[in-house]
C-alpha positions as CSV (number, residue, x, y, z in Angstrom):
1,M,83.1,120.8,94.8
2,T,84.0,118.0,97.1
3,P,85.5,114.9,95.4
4,I,83.8,112.4,97.7
5,G,80.0,112.1,98.1
6,R,78.6,110.5,101.3
7,T,75.2,108.9,102.0
8,R,74.0,106.4,104.6
9,E,71.2,103.9,104.7
10,R,70.6,101.3,107.5
11,G,74.2,101.3,108.7
12,I,75.8,101.2,105.3
13,E,77.9,104.4,104.5
14,T,78.4,104.9,100.8
15,L,81.4,106.9,99.7
16,S,81.3,108.0,96.1
17,L,84.2,109.1,94.0
18,D,82.7,112.2,92.6
19,S,85.0,113.9,90.1
20,P,83.5,112.7,86.8
21,D,85.2,115.5,84.9
22,T,88.6,113.8,85.6
23,R,87.1,110.3,85.4
24,N,87.6,110.1,89.2
25,A,91.4,110.0,88.7
26,L,93.4,109.7,91.9
27,S,94.3,113.3,92.5
28,A,96.0,114.5,95.7
29,P,92.7,116.1,97.0
30,L,90.6,113.0,96.2
31,V,93.0,110.7,98.0
32,A,93.2,112.9,101.0
33,E,89.4,113.3,101.3
34,L,88.8,109.6,100.8
35,A,91.2,108.9,103.6
36,D,89.4,111.4,105.9
37,A,86.1,109.8,105.1
38,L,87.3,106.3,105.8
39,T,88.7,107.6,109.2
40,D,85.3,109.1,110.0
41,C,83.6,105.8,109.2
42,A,86.0,103.7,111.2
43,K,85.2,105.8,114.3
44,D,81.4,105.9,113.8
45,T,79.7,103.1,115.7
46,D,76.6,103.5,113.6
47,V,78.5,102.5,110.4
48,R,78.4,98.7,109.9
49,A,80.1,98.6,106.5
50,I,81.3,101.0,103.8
51,V,80.4,100.9,100.1
52,L,82.9,102.6,97.8
53,T,81.4,103.6,94.4
54,H,81.5,106.3,91.8
55,T,79.6,108.9,89.7
56,G,79.9,108.9,86.0
57,N,80.9,106.1,83.7
58,T,84.4,105.6,85.2
59,F,85.0,104.2,88.7
60,C,88.6,105.4,88.6
61,A,91.0,106.2,85.8
62,G,94.1,105.7,87.9
63,A,96.5,108.5,88.9
64,D,95.7,112.1,88.0
65,L,98.7,112.9,85.8
66,R,98.2,116.6,86.3
67,N,97.9,116.5,90.1
68,P,99.0,113.1,91.3
69,P,99.2,112.1,95.0
70,P,102.6,111.3,96.4
71,P,103.3,107.5,96.2
72,D,103.3,107.2,99.9
73,A,99.9,108.8,100.2
74,L,98.5,106.2,97.8
75,V,100.2,103.4,99.8
76,A,98.7,104.8,103.0
77,L,95.2,105.0,101.4
78,L,95.4,101.4,100.2
79,R,96.6,100.2,103.6
80,Q,93.8,102.2,105.3
81,I,91.1,100.4,103.3
82,V,92.7,97.0,104.2
83,E,93.0,98.0,107.9
84,T,89.7,99.7,108.4
85,P,87.9,97.5,110.9
86,K,84.7,97.6,108.9
87,P,84.1,95.7,105.6
88,V,84.7,97.9,102.6
89,V,82.7,96.8,99.5
90,A,83.4,98.2,96.0
91,R,80.4,98.8,93.7
92,V,81.5,99.3,90.1
93,T,79.4,100.2,87.1
94,G,82.0,101.7,84.8
95,H,85.6,101.6,83.7
96,V,88.6,100.9,86.1
97,R,92.2,101.6,85.1
98,A,95.6,101.4,86.7
99,G,95.5,102.8,90.3
100,G,91.7,102.3,90.4
101,L,92.4,98.5,90.3
102,G,94.4,99.0,93.5
103,L,91.4,100.4,95.2
104,L,89.3,97.3,94.1
105,A,92.0,94.9,95.4
106,A,92.2,96.7,98.8
107,C,88.4,96.3,99.3
108,D,87.1,93.2,101.1
109,I,84.4,92.5,98.5
110,A,84.1,93.9,95.0
111,V,81.0,93.7,92.8
112,A,80.7,95.0,89.2
113,S,78.1,95.2,86.5
114,G,78.5,94.1,82.9
115,A,79.3,97.7,81.9
116,A,82.6,97.6,83.8
117,T,85.9,97.2,82.0
118,F,89.4,96.9,83.5
119,A,93.0,97.5,82.4
120,F,96.5,97.9,83.9
121,T,97.6,100.7,81.6
122,E,100.8,101.6,83.5
123,V,103.2,99.9,81.0
124,R,101.6,101.9,78.1
125,I,102.7,105.2,79.7
126,G,106.2,104.0,80.7
127,V,105.7,103.0,84.4
128,A,104.7,99.9,86.3
129,P,101.8,98.9,88.6
130,A,104.1,99.1,91.6
131,V,102.2,100.4,94.6
132,I,98.9,98.8,93.7
133,S,100.6,95.5,93.7
134,L,100.6,95.5,97.5
135,P,96.9,94.4,97.7
136,L,96.8,92.9,94.2
137,L,99.5,90.3,94.3
138,P,98.2,88.4,97.4
139,R,94.6,88.3,96.1
140,T,94.7,87.9,92.3
141,D,95.6,85.0,90.0
142,P,99.4,85.3,89.3
143,R,99.2,84.0,85.7
144,A,96.4,86.5,84.8
145,L,98.3,89.3,86.4
146,A,101.3,88.5,84.4
147,R,99.3,88.8,81.2
148,Y,97.4,92.0,82.1
149,Y,100.3,93.8,83.8
150,L,102.6,93.2,80.8
151,T,100.2,93.9,78.0
152,G,97.9,96.6,79.3
153,E,95.0,94.7,77.6
154,R,91.4,95.5,78.5
155,F,89.3,92.8,80.1
156,D,85.6,92.5,81.2
157,A,83.8,91.9,84.5
158,P,83.4,88.1,84.2
159,E,87.2,87.8,83.6
160,A,87.9,90.1,86.5
161,A,85.8,87.8,88.7
162,R,87.5,84.7,87.3
163,I,91.0,86.0,88.3
164,G,90.0,87.2,91.7
165,L,89.9,90.9,91.2
166,L,86.2,90.9,91.7
167,T,84.1,88.9,94.1
168,T,81.3,88.6,91.6
169,A,79.9,90.2,88.4
170,G,76.3,90.6,87.3
171,E,74.3,92.7,84.9
172,D,72.5,94.4,87.8
173,V,75.1,95.4,90.4
174,D,72.6,96.3,93.1
175,E,70.9,93.0,92.7
176,S,74.2,91.3,93.2
177,L,75.0,93.5,96.2
178,A,71.7,93.0,98.0
179,P,72.6,89.7,99.7
180,V,76.0,91.0,100.6
181,L,74.7,94.1,102.3
182,D,72.0,92.1,104.0
183,G,74.6,89.7,105.4
184,L,76.7,92.6,106.7
185,R,73.8,94.2,108.4
186,R,73.0,90.9,110.2
187,S,76.6,90.5,111.4
188,A,77.9,91.6,114.8
189,P,80.3,94.6,114.5
190,E,83.1,93.1,116.7
191,A,82.9,89.8,114.9
192,L,83.1,91.5,111.5
193,A,86.3,93.4,112.7
194,E,88.0,90.3,113.9
195,T,87.0,88.3,110.9
196,K,88.4,91.0,108.6
197,R,91.6,90.9,110.6
198,L,91.9,87.2,109.8
199,L,91.3,87.7,106.1
200,T,93.7,90.6,105.7
201,A,96.7,89.3,107.6
202,R,98.5,88.1,104.5
203,V,97.8,91.3,102.6
204,L,99.2,93.4,105.5
205,E,102.3,91.2,105.6
206,T,102.9,92.3,102.0
207,F,102.6,95.9,102.9
208,D,105.0,95.5,105.8
209,R,107.6,93.7,103.6
210,D,107.3,95.6,100.3
211,A,105.7,99.0,100.7
212,A,109.0,101.0,101.0
213,D,110.6,99.3,98.0
214,L,107.5,99.6,95.8
215,T,107.0,103.3,96.8
216,A,110.6,104.0,95.8
217,L,110.2,102.1,92.5
218,S,107.0,104.1,91.7
219,A,108.8,107.4,92.4
220,R,111.8,106.5,90.3
221,L,109.7,105.4,87.3
222,F,107.4,108.4,87.4
223,A,110.5,110.7,87.3
224,S,112.0,108.9,84.3
225,A,112.4,110.2,80.8
226,Q,110.3,107.2,79.5
227,A,107.4,108.1,81.8
228,R,107.6,111.8,80.7
229,E,107.3,110.6,77.1
230,G,104.5,108.2,77.9
231,M,102.5,110.7,79.9
232,T,103.0,113.5,77.3
233,A,101.9,111.1,74.5
234,F,98.8,110.2,76.5
235,L,97.9,113.8,77.2
236,E,98.5,114.7,73.6
237,R,96.5,111.7,72.4
238,R,99.4,110.3,70.2
239,D,101.4,107.1,70.2
240,P,104.6,107.1,72.3
241,V,107.9,106.9,70.5
242,W,108.5,103.3,71.5
243,L,105.5,101.9,69.5
244,V,106.8,99.4,67.0
């Protein structure tokens, strides 16, 4: 079964992460197929904007620990979302963890329902939110990131909106999205592309400056003994040895 669902309505292409059995974890096939779908949308003149959403109760659980993508593939996907010349809008009605938060930060607009929850869980399995920091650090409140990066605490949709991870949160995500999609449909395609270029310039500067270092950091941490213990503990549903 394909891990990416695709539908279109009045110029809005919806791409759905569709691997609910793995909680839409970022596996190598899912990352590759999402990248291909974004490439298709970027070339299609009938697509005005892209909505990135999900099936099941989890938007994305982060990296697939059994079949993870190479760190450079995730960097490339995040950069592709930022560089795609059409607005990319996240629609979230479930849980978002670790690498999934990088997807949200890479999107131009992100909207979630009250059912959504968020957590940077990397430190709890012995790694760091390295690669996903490329879009997160330029767009999100630094004090809030310090807390949630370092503790792995869970937070809700209103808090995610307060710190800049989300554009807005509301009980009915489609009601919140309606004026956004209406506005995008009323906007000229070339004007949208140039406006997005203005908005993403600082984010792309971060990619240019830090992508190589953060990719290397991610690879080093995932290969460490601490990460092996953390991921084994997670998969075995037990506490890691460092719990005090």
